[in-house]
FIDO-385760 format. One line per field, with one value per residue (C-alpha): residue number from 1; residue in one letter; chain; x, y, z. Coordinates in steps of 0.001 Angstrom, whole numbers, padded with zeros to 6 digits, always signed. Layout:
<rs>
pos	c(NUM, ...)
code	c(A, ...)
unit	c(A, ...)
x	c(X, ...)
y	c(Y, ...)
z	c(Z, ...)
</rs>
This chain:
<rs>
pos	c(1, 2, 3, 4, 5, 6, 7, 8, 9, 10, 11, 12, 13, 14, 15, 16, 17, 18, 19, 20, 21, 22, 23, 24, 25, 26, 27, 28, 29, 30, 31, 32, 33, 34, 35, 36, 37, 38, 39, 40, 41, 42, 43, 44, 45, 46, 47, 48, 49, 50, 51, 52, 53, 54, 55, 56, 57, 58, 59, 60, 61, 62, 63, 64, 65, 66, 67, 68, 69, 70, 71, 72, 73, 74, 75, 76, 77, 78, 79, 80, 81, 82, 83, 84, 85, 86, 87, 88, 89, 90, 91, 92, 93, 94, 95, 96, 97, 98, 99, 100, 101, 102, 103, 104, 105, 106, 107, 108, 109, 110, 111, 112, 113, 114, 115, 116, 117, 118, 119, 120, 121, 122, 123, 124, 125, 126, 127, 128, 129, 130, 131, 132, 133, 134, 135, 136, 137, 138, 139, 140, 141, 142, 143, 144, 145, 146, 147, 148, 149, 150, 151, 152, 153, 154, 155, 156, 157, 158, 159, 160, 161, 162, 163, 164, 165, 166, 167, 168, 169, 170, 171, 172, 173, 174, 175, 176, 177, 178, 179, 180, 181, 182, 183, 184, 185, 186, 187, 188, 189, 190, 191, 192, 193, 194, 195, 196, 197, 198, 199, 200, 201, 202, 203, 204, 205, 206, 207, 208, 209, 210, 211, 212, 213, 214, 215, 216, 217, 218, 219, 220, 221, 222, 223, 224, 225, 226, 227, 228, 229, 230, 231, 232, 233, 234, 235, 236, 237, 238, 239, 240, 241, 242, 243, 244, 245, 246, 247, 248, 249, 250, 251, 252, 253, 254, 255, 256, 257, 258, 259, 260, 261, 262, 263, 264, 265, 266, 267, 268, 269, 270, 271, 272, 273, 274, 275, 276, 277, 278, 279, 280, 281, 282, 283, 284, 285, 286, 287, 288, 289, 290, 291, 292, 293, 294, 295, 296, 297, 298, 299, 300, 301, 302, 303, 304, 305, 306, 307, 308, 309, 310, 311, 312, 313, 314, 315, 316, 317, 318, 319, 320, 321, 322, 323, 324, 325, 326, 327, 328, 329, 330, 331, 332, 333, 334, 335, 336, 337, 338)
code	c(M, Q, R, I, E, D, L, T, R, E, E, L, A, A, A, V, E, S, Y, A, K, M, V, L, A, R, R, F, E, E, A, A, E, R, A, F, R, H, G, K, I, G, G, Y, L, H, V, Y, S, G, Q, E, A, V, A, A, G, F, L, S, V, L, R, R, D, D, I, F, F, T, A, Y, R, D, H, A, H, A, L, L, R, G, T, P, P, G, A, V, M, A, E, L, Y, G, K, A, T, G, V, A, K, G, K, G, G, S, M, H, L, F, D, A, S, R, G, F, Y, G, G, Y, G, I, V, G, G, H, I, P, L, A, T, G, A, A, Y, T, L, R, Y, L, D, T, D, R, I, C, L, C, F, L, G, D, G, A, M, N, S, G, S, F, H, E, P, V, N, M, A, G, L, W, G, Q, D, A, M, C, P, I, V, Y, I, V, E, N, N, Q, Y, A, M, G, T, S, V, S, R, S, S, A, A, T, N, L, A, S, R, F, A, A, Y, A, I, E, H, E, R, A, D, G, M, D, Y, F, T, V, R, R, V, A, S, R, V, I, S, Q, V, R, E, T, G, R, P, Y, A, L, E, V, L, T, Y, R, F, A, G, H, G, A, A, D, L, F, Q, P, Y, R, N, K, E, E, V, T, Q, A, R, T, R, D, P, I, T, V, L, E, D, R, L, R, A, A, G, V, L, T, D, A, D, V, E, R, I, H, S, D, A, E, Q, T, V, E, G, A, V, R, F, A, D, E, S, P, E, P, A, A, D, E, L, F, K, D, V, H, G, A, W, G, T, W, P, R)
unit	c(A, A, A, A, A, A, A, A, A, A, A, A, A, A, A, A, A, A, A, A, A, A, A, A, A, A, A, A, A, A, A, A, A, A, A, A, A, A, A, A, A, A, A, A, A, A, A, A, A, A, A, A, A, A, A, A, A, A, A, A, A, A, A, A, A, A, A, A, A, A, A, A, A, A, A, A, A, A, A, A, A, A, A, A, A, A, A, A, A, A, A, A, A, A, A, A, A, A, A, A, A, A, A, A, A, A, A, A, A, A, A, A, A, A, A, A, A, A, A, A, A, A, A, A, A, A, A, A, A, A, A, A, A, A, A, A, A, A, A, A, A, A, A, A, A, A, A, A, A, A, A, A, A, A, A, A, A, A, A, A, A, A, A, A, A, A, A, A, A, A, A, A, A, A, A, A, A, A, A, A, A, A, A, A, A, A, A, A, A, A, A, A, A, A, A, A, A, A, A, A, A, A, A, A, A, A, A, A, A, A, A, A, A, A, A, A, A, A, A, A, A, A, A, A, A, A, A, A, A, A, A, A, A, A, A, A, A, A, A, A, A, A, A, A, A, A, A, A, A, A, A, A, A, A, A, A, A, A, A, A, A, A, A, A, A, A, A, A, A, A, A, A, A, A, A, A, A, A, A, A, A, A, A, A, A, A, A, A, A, A, A, A, A, A, A, A, A, A, A, A, A, A, A, A, A, A, A, A, A, A, A, A, A, A, A, A, A, A, A, A, A, A, A, A, A, A, A, A, A, A, A, A, A, A, A, A, A, A)
x	c(+000000, +001375, +001743, -000357, +002609, +004515, +001882, +002232, -000410, -001200, -001675, -004025, -006043, -006334, -007459, -010245, -011409, -011321, -013234, -016034, -016113, -016212, -019150, -020920, -020308, -021727, -024860, -025278, -025111, -027659, -030030, -029477, -030406, -033615, -034455, -033903, -036301, -038905, -038595, -036897, -033776, -034004, -031483, -029221, -027338, -024026, -022965, -019472, -020163, -017128, -014625, -014462, -010868, -009572, -010952, -010502, -006849, -005940, -008031, -006787, -003288, -004240, -003455, -006354, -005148, -004712, -007419, -009006, -011336, -013375, -015998, -019705, -019387, -018616, -020766, -018219, -015401, -017379, -018311, -014775, -013444, -015878, -018811, -021889, -024037, -027193, -025799, -024788, -028157, -030010, -027982, -029062, -032649, -032140, -032854, -031701, -029695, -027598, -023843, -024251, -027603, -029502, -028181, -025674, -027321, -025610, -023057, -021914, -021090, -018756, -017267, -014432, -014137, -012767, -010721, -013286, -013661, -016202, -018013, -018305, -020952, -019023, -016724, -013157, -014290, -012616, -009146, -008130, -009452, -007521, -004348, -004635, -005396, -002255, -000188, -001757, -000817, +002868, +002624, +001484, +004654, +002935, +003657, -000005, -000967, -003997, -005557, -007518, -009711, -010932, -012518, -010999, -013443, -012286, -008868, -010287, -011240, -009277, -009866, -007544, -004656, -004302, -004031, -001899, +000541, +000606, +001191, +004189, +005595, +004944, +006325, +009723, +009891, +008419, +005196, +002468, +002007, -000865, -001656, -003860, -005800, -007426, -010180, -010280, -013538, -013314, -016175, -016798, -020561, -021238, -018015, -015175, -011642, -010578, -013205, -012455, -008678, -006035, -003618, -005314, -002502, -003936, -001102, +001263, -000484, +001086, +004510, +003677, +003718, +006834, +004813, +005834, +003139, +002245, -000658, -002056, -004702, -007684, -009619, -007133, -007228, -003739, -002220, -003896, -002920, +000704, +001027, -000878, +001384, +004536, +003276, +001719, +004972, +006951, +004683, +004667, +008462, +009146, +006240, +006054, +002899, +002436, -000195, -001742, -004083, -005978, -007712, -011144, -014706, -018145, -020723, -023741, -024665, -023129, -026014, -029384, -031105, -028572, -030731, -030078, -026359, -026307, -022589, -021586, -022982, -023932, -021067, -018560, -020103, -020337, -016667, -015715, -017667, -015394, -012903, -015302, -012922, -014888, -014764, -011090, -010250, -012483, -010808, -007327, -008263, -009776, -006576, -004583, -006747, -007971, -011537, -013975, -017484, -018818, -016862, -018234, -021800, -021427, -019875, -022615, -025328, -023873, -023650, -027275, -028447, -026388, -027788, -031339, -030775, -029402, -032463, -034780, -032880, -033154, -036860, -037631, -035433, -037014, -036864, -034648, -036439, -037494, -034995, -032129, -032469, -030645, -027984, -024499, -024911, -022073, -022373, -021311, -024251, -023439, -025413, -028513, -031435, -031543)
y	c(+000000, +003396, +005792, +008958, +011076, +009921, +011269, +014583, +017277, +016448, +012759, +013597, +015941, +013182, +010775, +013125, +013318, +009528, +009225, +011356, +009225, +006008, +007313, +008243, +004763, +003111, +005295, +004627, +000857, +000993, +002962, +000540, -002414, -000662, +000117, -003517, -004668, -002248, -003645, -000571, -002421, -005311, -008047, -008549, -006464, -006924, -004271, -003323, -002506, -003394, -003346, +000406, +000881, -001319, +000633, +003967, +003290, +002250, +004742, +007623, +007196, +006150, +008724, +010235, +008698, +005213, +002564, -000131, -003117, -004844, -007542, -007178, -005600, -002335, +000587, +001937, +001799, +004059, +006481, +006635, +007416, +010319, +008987, +011048, +009143, +009958, +008316, +005225, +004896, +005483, +002653, +000348, +001383, +000634, +004221, +006059, +008525, +005741, +005727, +002874, +004131, +001696, -001281, -002630, -002447, -003133, -005629, -003821, -000237, +001456, +004942, +005104, +008880, +008178, +005142, +002691, -000219, -002313, -003944, -007615, -010163, -013296, -014417, -013864, -012759, -009374, -010666, -011479, -008087, -006176, -008103, -007364, -003710, -003450, -004867, -002312, +000589, -000366, -001330, +002246, +003420, +005095, +004912, +004367, +001366, -000874, -002091, -005332, -005875, -009460, -011627, -014623, -016962, -015822, -017353, -020842, -020221, -020764, -017126, -016301, -018667, -018157, -014337, -014222, -016590, -014276, -011297, -013066, -013726, -010235, -008775, -010293, -007789, -004952, -005147, -005713, -002847, -004350, -004633, -007588, -006783, -009849, -008543, -011523, -010954, -014509, -016013, -016943, -016569, -018889, -020911, -019911, -019670, -022640, -024812, -023701, -023336, -025787, -022843, -020199, -017698, -016621, -014219, -017175, -018504, -015742, -017247, -019951, -017237, -015406, -012405, -010494, -010601, -009789, -009625, -006512, -005502, -004310, -002859, -000026, +002726, +004014, +000564, +000064, +003503, +003116, -000271, +000973, +003990, +001883, -000866, +001447, +003412, +000205, -001186, +002133, +002172, -001486, -002492, -005734, -007114, -007169, -008912, -008052, -010121, -007593, -009131, -007606, -008597, -007954, -007008, -007738, -011017, -012107, -010567, -009025, -012415, -013800, -012939, -015721, -016310, -019856, -020195, -017765, -016799, -013410, -013469, -013620, -010628, -008696, -009339, -008219, -004995, -004013, -003168, -001314, +000458, +003698, +003716, +002722, +005644, +008045, +007168, +007691, +011027, +012183, +011166, +013229, +016254, +016691, +015431, +016803, +015870, +018696, +017413, +013899, +015170, +017329, +014534, +012071, +014665, +015588, +011901, +011276, +014305, +013272, +009749, +011020, +013194, +010209, +008114, +010953, +011412, +007701, +007614, +010574, +009565, +008104, +004510, +003853, +004360, +001212, +001764, +001702, -002082, -001991, +000587, -000191, -003768, -005409, -008791, -010931, -009935, -006293, -003261, -003778, -003812, -005795)
z	c(+000000, -001000, +001926, +001814, +002843, -000248, -002638, -004427, -004407, -008040, -007214, -004359, -006577, -009196, -006484, -005372, -008985, -009267, -005987, -007434, -010578, -008554, -006512, -009745, -011152, -008017, -008010, -011731, -011233, -008421, -010639, -013518, -011323, -010261, -013875, -014842, -012109, -013467, -016975, -018422, -019545, -021966, -022565, -019573, -017047, -015213, -012700, -011526, -007874, -005766, -008608, -009241, -008096, -010912, -013858, -012052, -011298, -014826, -016761, -014618, -016073, -019603, -022269, -024217, -027491, -026009, -026422, -024296, -024513, -021823, -021391, -020629, -017147, -018869, -017661, -015185, -017728, -020055, -017286, -015904, -019384, -019708, -021732, -020720, -018172, -020133, -023268, -021272, -019542, -022824, -024352, -021540, -022279, -025985, -026998, -030134, -028016, -026543, -027016, -029548, -030929, -028723, -030676, -028193, -024820, -021529, -022792, -025940, -025060, -027537, -027624, -030136, -029718, -026242, -027212, -025820, -028250, -026297, -024354, -025530, -024592, -025578, -022780, -023939, -027392, -027102, -026205, -029823, -030955, -028297, -029090, -032798, -032076, -029941, -032801, -035142, -032878, -033092, -036793, -037441, -035685, -032721, -028997, -028126, -026040, -025490, -022246, -022227, -019160, -018771, -016114, -014390, -016157, -019595, -018945, -019438, -023056, -026249, -027114, -024230, -024926, -028670, -028730, -025582, -027260, -030285, -027990, -026477, -029934, -031285, -028083, -028841, -031693, -029587, -031616, -029023, -026521, -024530, -020825, -019912, -016732, -015193, -012918, -010571, -008690, -007299, -009315, -012943, -012786, -009832, -009916, -007624, -008943, -006808, -008494, -012044, -012095, -010925, -010680, -008549, -009091, -012421, -013196, -013344, -016451, -018526, -017875, -020434, -023092, -021872, -020693, -017574, -014925, -011333, -008867, -007190, -004651, -006669, -003732, -003105, -005719, -004881, -005257, -008620, -009901, -008843, -010560, -013611, -014010, -013875, -016175, -018757, -019000, -019428, -022134, -023985, -023976, -024794, -027034, -025056, -023372, -019606, -017483, -014144, -012026, -009928, -006916, -006433, -005500, -006945, -004348, -006562, -008191, -011467, -013377, -012673, -012501, -009999, -007008, -004504, -005153, -003712, -004432, -001649, +001741, +003152, +005636, +002780, +001038, +004306, +004987, +001474, +001945, +004817, +002062, -000200, -002634, -002379, +001417, +001427, -000854, +001071, +004372, +002946, +001366, +004652, +006435, +003923, +004649, +001071, +001613, +004180, +005294, +003137, +000122, +000565, +000900, -002207, -004293, -003368, -003982, -007373, -008333, -007392, -009370, -012388, -012310, -011883, -014943, -016873, -016019, -017026, -020293, -021066, -020196, -022426, -025362, -028526, -029624, -032678, -035991, -037842, -040656, -038136, -038302, -041644, -040772, -039459, -040683, -042595, -044261, -047180, -049349, -049961, -048842, -046695, -047261, -050449)
</rs>
């Protein structure tokens, strides 16, 4: 854990900003769950509550021209990168004003203007895309990098092993500037890591592909940000891949329909909540003297108002027009419709 007294004024100011964004993300996810229960959100819904420090730590040091990919638990990543909350909520509602025109929904957010290339519903399906994108960045002779957030369950798929092997090979020629971030929230749906992986140190798997790797505490924003800053700088300089297993915990069920969570007990969740990443960061910022009771009240109030506005915007936004069904569609038969 990085000591508060070792942080610069600029780092503390950035942490306060990240704290506000993490609070916003949590309030957003709570509102999204309520909307799903009321039938406002179709398809499916996976919330990020409990894991905010991971995305906040990495995205706070990512350059504006860098890119990143993630899986289907993606709302917070978009919000933390700066996508307007109204556009994200409208996408969940399937509205025309959504960030992906209402065509992607919860699991397929996309905001290329901010370097966010998805949001993918197929487990592990984005890992080959992120790896190829990283190669492209170096092929184009830039110093941009790519982040690839993935879950612990995705590591058991072929779509993990094949691209990671390619990354190791391309990295030998400094041609794959990618950071793989395994968000180990302890469960792949309802299966614990110990029941799905013979090697529970997931970072160690990257050794098979000659990729440097390490583990980090994903519940402490400062720890994540410090590691992220070092690793991102290294990957940008070397063009070689790097992997991090970030140990975190999701407070909600796997998805919106995972109400009873029979695979874990309430005591486990209660214990995990004692290290809520938002509370951990708040306590450390208070100790540093850069966050007061009034600041906390204002930040929470602003987040609630912003989320209320996002819900209202989504409610009032129009449905996509019928002819949108044939737009943005690419296939082997030429232009649609025929």
